N, C-alpha and C positions, 0 to 999 in steps of 0.2 A: 729661729726667732719668728714670732708671729707679727704680722703687720697690724698697725693701729688702724681702726676704722676711721673713715672720713668723718669730719665734723658734720653734724646735721645740716648746717647752713650751706656747706659745700655740696652736699648731696642734693639739697633743694635747688641750688643754682644750676647744677648739672641737669636736673630734670627740666627746669624751666628753659635752659638753653636748647635742649633737644626738642622740647615742645615748640619753641619759637621757630627753630629751624624747619620743623615740619609744617609750620604755617606759611612759610615762604612759598610763593607761587612756584610750582614744580616746572622744571625745564622740559622741553620736548625731547631733548637728547643730551647726552654727555659725550663730548668729542675729545678724545685724547690728542694732545699736541704732537706727540711723538709716537712712532710705531711700536717702540718698546720702552725701556727705562729712559727717562730724560737724561741726556748726557751730563755726567757729573754727579748724578744722584744714585749711582749703583750701590753705594754702601749706606744709604739712608735706611736704616733698619727699624723704623718706627712707623706708627700709623697716624694719619690725619685725625684731628680731634675737633669736636664742637665746643665752642666757648661763648662768652658774651653774656648778655642779659636777655630777658624775654622780648624786649623791644628792639634790641640790637644784636642779633645772633652773629657769631663770627666763626670763621674757619681758621684753624692753626695747624702748624706742622704739615703743610702741603708738600707731599712727596711727588705725586703724579699730577702735573699740570694739565688742566682740561679747559674746554670751553663749554659753558652751559648755554644751550641754544633756546632762545625765546623768539619764535617767528612772529612776525606781524600777521594779522588776518589777511588771508590771500586776496580778498576783495580790495583791501586798502594798501597792500604792499607796494612800495615804490621802486624796489630793486636796489636799495641801499642797505649796506650792512654796517653795524657799528659794534666794536668790541668795547666792553665796559670793564675797567680795571679798578677794583676797590682799593681803598687805602688801608692803613693800619701799621705804619712804621716798619714795613717789611717783616713784621712779627706775626701779624694776624690780618685777616681780610674781613672788612665790614660788609657783610653779604646783603644787608637790607638796603639802607638809604644810599649806599655808594655802589650797589650791585643790582639786585633783582628789582628794586623799586625804580631805578633808572631805566632798566631794560623794559619794564612794562610801560613806562612813559614814552620811550622811543617807539614801542609797538603802536601806541596811539598816533604817532606821527607817520606810521607806515614803514618804519625802519625795522629790519630784522636785527635783533640784538643777541650778543654773545658775551655772557659774563665770564671773564677770565679769572680762573683760579691759578695764579702763578705761584712758583715755589717761594717759601718763606723760611726765615731763620727759625731754627728749632727753639721751642719754648718748653722748658721743663715745667710740667704741671705742678711739681712739688716746690718749685722755687718761689720766692716772694714776688708778687706781681710787679713791683717796681724794678726788679732786676731781670725778670724773665725775658730772654731773647735780646737783651741790650748789650752793646759793646761787641768787640771782635770775637769771632768764633775761634776758640783755642783748644777745645776738647770735643770729643764725640765724633760722630760721623761727618760733621761739617767742618772739622778743624782745618784751617788753612784755606778755606774756600770763600770766595766773594759771592755771597748769596744774592746781594743786590744786583750784581752783574748778571747772574743766572736768571733772576726775575726779568731783567730787561731782555735777555735772549728769549725768554718765554713769550714776551710781548711781540718780538720780531717774528717768532715762529707762528704765532696766532695770525698775524697779518698774512704771512706767507701761505699758511694753510688755507685761509679763506679765499685768497686770490686764486690759488690753484684749484679749489673746489667750488668756485663761485656758481657754476652752472647747477651743481647739486642743490644749492640753497636758493636758486632763482634770484641771484643778485648779480650785479655787474662787477667784473674784476677791477674796474677803474672807479668804483664807488665803495671802497673799503675804508672805513674810518675807525678811530679809536678815541675813547674818552677815559680819563683817569683822574683819581683823587688822591692828593697828598702823596704817599709812596706810590700809589697807582699812577699818579701824574709823573713820577720819576720813570715808571715803566713806559709811559707814553713818550717821554722825551728820548728814551733809549730807542724807540722805534723811529722817531722823527729824525734822529741823528745817525741811525744805523744804516746797514746795507740797503741798497735801493730795492731789492726784492722783498725785504721785510719792512718797507717804509709805507705808512698809510697814505691814502689820497687826501685825507684831512684829519685833523685831530683837535681834541679838547683837553686843555691842561687846567684842571680845577684845583686851586691852592696847591700847585704842584711842587713836590720836593725836587730840589736840584735845578729849578728854573734859574737862568742866568743870561748874561749878555752874549753868550757864544753865538757867532753868526750862523745862519742856516747852512745846512749841508750842501755840497755840490750836487748837481743833478736835480731831480724833481724835488721841489720844496712844498711840503704840505701846508695849506692854509691852516691857521691856528685860531681857535676860540679860547680865550684866556679869561678866567674869572678868579677873584680873590677878594677877601674882606680887608678893609683898612685896619681893623683891630685884630688881625690874625697874629697871635703871639707865638705860634709854633713855627711856621715857615716864613712868616712875614709877607709883605706885599712887594718888596723891592725886586725880588727875583722875577716875579711875574711882569712887573713894569719893564725890567731890563729885557726880558724875553720878547715882549711886544716891540720894544725899541729896536732890537736886533732885526726882527722881521721887517719892520717898516723901513729901516735903513737899507735893507736889501731889496726894497720894493716888492716884498712878498706879502700876500694877503694875510691880514690878522685883525682880530677884534678883541679889545680888552675891556673888561668890566671890573672896576674897583668899587665895591659896595661899602658904604659908610660903616655898616655894622654887619655882623654875621659870625665873626670869630672863626677859628679853625673848624673845619667840618661844616661851616654854615649852621652851627648848632645854636647860635644866638638868633632868635627869631624876631620878626617885627620890621625888618628892613628889606631892601631890594634883593638881597641874596636869597630870600624865600622864593623868589620867582626866576632864579637864574636859568631854569630849564625852558622858561618862556623865551628868554633871550637866545638860548641855544637853538630853539625851534625857528626863531626868526632868522638866525644866521644860516642855518641849514637850508631854509627856504630861499634866502637871498642868493645862495650859491648854487641852487638848482638840484640839491641832493634830495629834496622832497618832491621834485617833479617826477611823476610816474614814468619809469623807463619804458620805451616802446619795445615790443618784442622783435 
């Protein structure tokens, strides 16, 4: 049986996606999170693919989790590192506005940035878009696996790796932060509530999936920067408010911004959410993470 050719529209979309991916600022290095195959992914026998649109390129079917290294200019580097975890419903990674664009803005602050490509739920490119990657995994190489939990472990490993290799990147091991968006915010929370050796020194949870009133973990509690829009119809704002309340109740440092408008992904423009990275920069400065570290 011969395979049917792809529709012209799909071929054009594929070409545009690859072109957009090529236009993203290239990373200085790609750093594997694990020395070999990521634990649990031994039978994932498929390849990562590029998806999305020209203005929003995406990565799907991530098998080999890595950090994409975006160093700050050496003259301006402050000795702080921040991992950036894009969102995308654990099915895809929004590599531009929740990834590389954020990394380049952090570089302007003097922060070395590392975009995290964590493992994602398999998306069948031939399945209808509305169904692709949704629901529990019941068939294929990921059958019976909790991919969201694995993504969280990738976040913990990213923190652990940077702390262990801090000298290599000229950052301080006690200045390792992470920021994440939507599902990437869920990855952030997995690091915040996870084992101490994989816990960041500070974190940003931006319209984070899974935000709740769970109290902070025992041991070191990372200060939190939390941001969400009041008109977010995907994850809503209440979880972010509850997360802030839990930190304040525990007398742990936290800052919350609930913007009047912005929707999920801060895609609705014209409000304060447009400038949330300005608020993040103020918060980082307030807490000393933008003060140049002395040698």
